[in-house]
N, C-alpha and C positions, 0 to 999 in steps of 0.2 A: 259758326256754331255746328257741332256735329248733329246729325239727324238719323233717325232709324225709322223705317216704314213699318206700318202695322204687320206686314208680313214677317218681318224680323222678329217682332215680339212673339208672334205665334210659333216661330221656329226656334225661340231662345234655347230650348233644351238641346238643340242640335248644334247650336254655336256657342260652345263653352267658352271660347276666347272672349266673346262680347265685343261690342264697338262703342257706341254712344247711345244717347237717348233723344227721342223727339220731345216735344213739349208735353206729351202725355205720359212719359216713362222717366225713370231715373234710377240711379244706383242705390244700394242699400244705405249709403251714407245720407241719401235725401229722400227715400221712400221706404219701401218694405223690404224684407229679407228674401223675397222670392224673385228679385231681379238680379241680373248680373252686374257686378261692381264695374264702375267706370273709374279707371285709376286716377284720372285728373280731378275727380270729385271726391276722392277719398280724403277724409279729414286730414291725415298727415301729409297729403300731397298738395294742399291748397297753398297758393302763393299769397301770403298775408303780410300786413304791415308789420305785425309782431307775431312771431312763431307761437302757435298754440293759443292765440287769442284772436277772436273776432271782434274787430274795432268798428263800431257803428256810430255814425255822426247824425246829429240833429240839431236844430236850433234851440235857443234858450231865451225867454221861457218856453216850456214845453206844455202846450195847451191841451186841455180836454177838448173833444173826446178822443183825440189822437194819442194822449198820454194820461196816465192817472197816478193815483197814489199821492201821499202827502208831500209837500215841498220839502226837499232835503238838499243841502249844499252839495255841489254848486248850482243845482237846478232850481228854477223858480216855477211857481204855479204847481207843477207836477213833477214827478221823477220818473224818467224813462226806464230806470232800473227796476221799477216795481213790477213790470210785466203787465200792468193795467193800461187800459186805453187801447184803441184799435192798432195804431202803429207799433206800439211797444209789443203787443201780443203777436202781431204778425212777425215782427223781427225776431222774437224769441222762438217762434214756430219754425222759422226758416233756419235759425241757428241750430235748432234741435235736428232738423232734417240733414243738416250739414255735419252733424256729429258733435256739436258743441253743447256742453252743460251750461247752465245759467251763469255759473261762476266763471266760465271762460269767455264771457262777453263783456266787453268794456265800451261804455258810452262816451262820446267825445262831443264838445260843443262845436258846432260848424254853423256859422250864420247862413241863413238861407241863400242869399245871393252869392255865397262864396262856393257853395257845394258843386255847382256845375260850371264853374270857371275853368278855362284850360290850365294844364299844368299837373304836377304830381300831387297826390292826395296823401293825407296822413290818416285816412280811414279806409276800411275795406268796402264799406257800403254806407250810403246815407239815406235815411228814410225821414221825409219831412214835407209831405204833401207836395211834392215836386212833379209837376205835370210834364209829360213828354212833349217836346217840340223838336221839329227837325233842326232848328238853329241850336238848341242846347245839345243835341245828340252829335253835333259835329265836335264837341270838346269832351264829352264824357259817354260812357255807356249807360244805357238805361235797361233795367230788368223789364220783363213783361209786366202787364198791369196787375196791381194788387188791389186797385179800387177804381172804378169808373165814376166820374164826378161831374156835377153840374155847377155852374156858378149861380150865386144868389145875391140879392140886393138887400142890404140892411139899412134901416133908418130909425127914427124915434117917433113916438106917438104925437100927433099933431103936425107932423111934418107935411110938406106939400107933396111928398112922394107917397104918403100913406094912401092905399087904395089904387095905386097905379097898376093898370093891367096890361099895358102894351109898351114895348120898347120905345115906340114913337113918342110917347108921353114923357120921355126922359130927356128930350133934346135941350131943355132949358135947365136941367139939373147940374149942380156942381157935385161931382162925384170924386171919391178918393180911393186909393189902393196902395198896397205896399210895392216898393220898387222891385222890378225884376220878376213880377208874378204874372201868370196867365190871366189873373183878374184884371190887372192894368191893361194888358193886351185886349181883353174882351171889351173894356170900356172904349179903348182907342179904335179898334177895328169893327166892332159890332154895334155898340150903343151909339157911338160917335156923337156925343153931346156937343153943343155949340161952344161950350167953354172947356178948355183943356182940363183934364183931371188933375187933381192935386196928388202928388207922389210923396210917399213917406218911407223912411228907412226901416221901420218896424211896424208890426201889427199894432203894438201899443200906441204908436204915434197916430195911426190911422183912427183908432178908437177915440183917442183924446181930441182929435180934430172934430169928429162928429159931436162929442159931448160939448165942445166949445162953440158949436154951430158954424164952424168955419167951412163945413161941407154939408150938403143935403143927405148924403148917403154913402155907403161904402159897398164895394163889390168884393166878395169872398166866396170860397167854396161853401157848398150848402151845410155840411156838418159843422164848419166853423161858425157859420151864421147862427146856428142853434146855440152854440156855446156863448157867443158874444151877446146875444139877446137874453140869455138866461143868467149870465154871471158878470158881464162886463158893463151892460147898460141897464140902468134901473127902468127906463121907459122904452127900451129897444124893441123893435118889431122886424119880423122878416117880411118884407114887402112881397117877395116871391122868388122863385127860381127861374132861371133862364133855360130854355130848351136846349137840349144837345145839338150840336152842329152836325154836318155831314159825317164828320169823324169824331166819334165820341172821346172827350177829354178824358185822360186817365193818369193815375199816379203811378210812377215807377221808382224803384230803388236806383240811386245814382252810384256808379262805380267809375274807376279810372278808365280811360279810353283803352279799349283792347284788353281789359281784364280778363284773365283766365277764369275768374270767379263768376263772371256773368252767366255762362250757360249752366253752371251749377246752381245758381240762384233761380234761373228760369225753370230748371228741373224741379227744384223744391216747390216753387209756386204752382207748377202744373199738378204735381202730386197733391198739393193742398186743395186745389180746386176740384180735383177728381174724386178725393175721398171726403169732400165736405168740410174740411177743417177751416178753410178760408171763409166759407159761407157762415159757419158757426161763430167765428170771431167777429164777422160783420154784424150778425144777428145780436151778439151779446153787447157790443159797444156802440153800434150806429143805428140799431133798429128803429129807435124813436127820433132819429135825426136825419131822416132821408126823405121826408115829404113836406112840401110846401106848394102853395098855388103857383102856376106857371105864368110868367109874364111873356105874352106872345109877341 
């Protein structure tokens, strides 16, 4: 990734040719008109799956609070094309910084566990609550963080897990999670219950297993826990959230390994953090979905 020191920014008027941008600066295509353009991030120069179109992948169903708007074929639950919901709003804001109008963005169904597998991609970027891990990053590029996240525990009223306040109290719990997720890894590596966790192909399958009392609880990211307990489980409860580890878990957009688009995405996100755009989107869509008791 190209970098620019703060000194270069201060002397930008003297360096008409320009170079690149660090994580706090970007070209006009991704920030404001008072910075020097970076040719590789100019809209017409981007290396895209389909020329003139930014193709974005995500899973289906598309769940709130990450996506919103009424269900519309082929999308279930919510419609990523609506611009509503946190991830949809972030994706369109990034697209705008890259010079794409809303009509130039195309959404594509990409199952969660397929998004970060090795090999060629039929999308330019994928946004789907995909946490960065070193292992995943061997096969794909990750953008910088667009959301820092904690894991949470969901159960139902009357469950033996209701009122649990310590991870140690979960040793005898039968827990479930979706395959390939950091939620599953959190169960295995951190909670370490005596019984192996149940693993399911989709989020729907995990929820169905809890409803059928096949498991005592499920582990998901905190905002998703709020949605599940509000809309998917009649008697659902958030037992609590788990504290962040030494390295804060975060979501990043996924791109093909070595994609020339990755630094442009990072520049867009840096600009959105700097001018408050990202914070405003988070406040609008996640402000009431970010707090729960901490399970120590």
